[in-house]
N, C-alpha and C positions, 0 to 999 in steps of 0.2 A: 468073572467079568459079565457073564450072561445075565446074572441077577441084577447087576448094576445097570446094564443096558435097558432091561425091562423097567427098572425103577425110574429111569430118566424119561422113557417114553410114556409111562403111566402118569408120572408127575406132570409132564408137559400137557398131555391130553386133558387131564383133570383141570388144570389151571385154565385151559381154553374153555372148558365146559362151564366153569364158574365165572367167566368173563373177567379174568385177571390177565391172562395172556391172550394175544391175538396174532396178527400177521407178523409181528416182530417180537424179539425177546428170546431168551435161551436159558436152559438149565445145564449145568455141568457137574461132574463128579470126579474127584481126584482118584486115580488108580492106587492100589495098595503100594506100588513102588514109590509113589510120591512125586515122581518126576514127569508125569503125564496125566492127562485127564480126558474124559469122554465128553463130547459135545456134538450137537447136531450139525448137519450141513446147513449153510446159510440159506439156501433156497428151498429147503424142505418145508412143507406146510405143517405148522405146529399141530393142528388138529388131526393130522394123519401120520404123525411121526412113528417110524418103525425102528425097533431096537437094532436091527441088522445094519441100518444105514448110518449109525452114529460113527463119528470119527475119533480116533485116538490122536490127541494133539500134545506135543511136548510143551514145556514151559517157555520155549522160544517161539511158540505159536506156529511151529511147523507141523504138518501132518505126518504122523508116524505110521498110522495104519488106516486104511480106508481110501476110497476114491471119492473125491469131492473137495469143496472149498468150505472151510469153517466160516462162521459169521464174522463180519468185519470188525465187530467189537470183542473178538476173542481176547485181546489184550486185557480187558477187564478181568477175565477169569485167570489168565496166566499170571498177571502181576499180583493178584490177591493170593494165589497159591504160593507164589514165591515168598511173599512177606508174612503170611499167616499159616504156619505149619499146623495150627489147630483146626483149620478149616478143611472140610472134605467135600463140600458142595456149595455151589454159587448160583444165584439166580439174578438175571437182569431182565426187567420187564417195564412196561409203560402203562400204569394204571392212573388215569387222569384224576379221579377223586382223591388219590393219595398224593400224586405229584403236585397238586395245587398248594400243598403246604410248603413247597419251595418257592411259591410265587407271591406270597403275601408277607409283608414285613410285620414282625412282632407276633406271628402266629406259628410257633414251632410245633412240630408233631410230637406231642407229649403223651405219656401213658394215661389213659382214662379207663381202660379195661384191664382186668387182672393179668391176662396173658401178655400184655404189653410190658410187663416187668422185665421181659427179655431185653428191652431197650431202656433200662433204667439209667444208663449212662448217657442217654441222649441219642438223637438221630442227626448226625451232621449233614449239612447241605453242601454239596460240591458245586462250586461257582461256575465251572465250565459247562455251558449248556450245549456244547457242540457234540458231534458224533465222536465217541472215544474209540479210535481205530489205530492208534499208535502206541508203542511201548511207553513213550514219555507221558502220554496222556493217561495210560493205565497206572503208571507210577504216581502221578499226581492224584488220581482218585484214591489210590491206596493210602496216600498221605492224609487225605481227608477222612477216610474210613477209620484209620488208626486201629484201636482195639475194639471199636464198636461192632455190632452185629448187623447193622444196616445203615444205609446212607441214601439220601435223596439227591438226585442229579437235577440241578435247577432247570425248570422248564422242560424236563426230558423224561425222567423216570426214576426207577428205584434199583438198588442193589441190596440183596439180602444174602447172608452167609450162615452156614450151619455145619454141624458135625456129621450129617448124613443126609441123604436125599429125603428120607421120611421126615426127619426133623425140619428140613428146609421147607417142605410142603406145609407143614403145620405152622411154621413161622410166617410164611407168606400169607396164609389165610388170616392169621391173627394180626399181622401188620396192617393188612387192608381193612379188616374189621375195626381195628382201633382208629384208623384214619377216618373211616366213615362215621363211627360213633362220635368222634371228636367234632367233626364238621356239623353233625346234627345237633349235638349238645350245645354248640355255640349259637345255634338259632334260638335256643330257649333262654339263654342268659349267660352269666359269667361261669366259665368252666372251672371246676375244681379237679385238677389232676390228682392222680394217686401220689401220695407222699412216700418218702423213703421207708417209713415204718409199714405202710400198707404193702409195699412191694416185697419187703423182706419177709413179712409174715406169710405172704402168698408163696414165695419161693421156698420157704422152710418146709412146706408140706407137699410141694408140687413134684410129681413124678414125671419128668420130662419125656423120657423114652416111652413110658407106658402111654402117655397122652398122645405122643406122635403116632404111635401104632393105632390108637383108637381112631384118630382122624383119618389115617390112611385107610383103615378098614372100612369106615363109613363111606368115604368119598370114592374109593376104588370099587367097592361092591355096587354102589349107586351108578357109577360110570359104566360098569359092566352090564348092569341091568338095562341101561339106556343105549347100549351098543357103542359107547364112546371108546371103550377098550375091549380087547378080546378077553372073555372069561378065562380062557386057557392061560393067560399071563398070570392070573392070580393063583393058579394051581401048580405052576412050575417051580 
């Protein structure tokens, strides 16, 4: 669990450093038992998140271990873990340049960069723009997410899911990169998204785990050099 705690703290601090996460939002990781997950305390500052302060929370959103109150939107994480046994890590964040694709009719968030092949089945938009703080609201979001690997919350933010914290970090970086590239490309003219053949060809040679570790190495070492995270966390 210690490794997982450090990964969540490192991931959170790195996302703050690259201006994706800020005063709100949270990263969680399912414990090996499958019936609980690690998540930060709601009031803890993301840029200063310490591994020791993470809470163990059950799928009923009740704190199992640790002193503190989890984020009010913890039902997002709990309900995804209940419905998706394939998912081991969940992120909820609010990145305005990405969220804007939930605000404009007829402008879906489509893949234009090769790593966005991760979302070849589309990025659904959840219609409820309110704070998702109840079990029923979490279940409604799960219904919107379906088998997809990300969803936009209308006028609110994003949810991204993955099989590990490292993979989740890479996905978040690429999810945001794709949204920004799509917005910029639209200023030049008619956008030509990647087609099915493009994405299948990319995935046929893509080494997902190796790539996730490459991004993690680059961003974590850079963060340590800047004092964003403790270099000791990378050696343990």
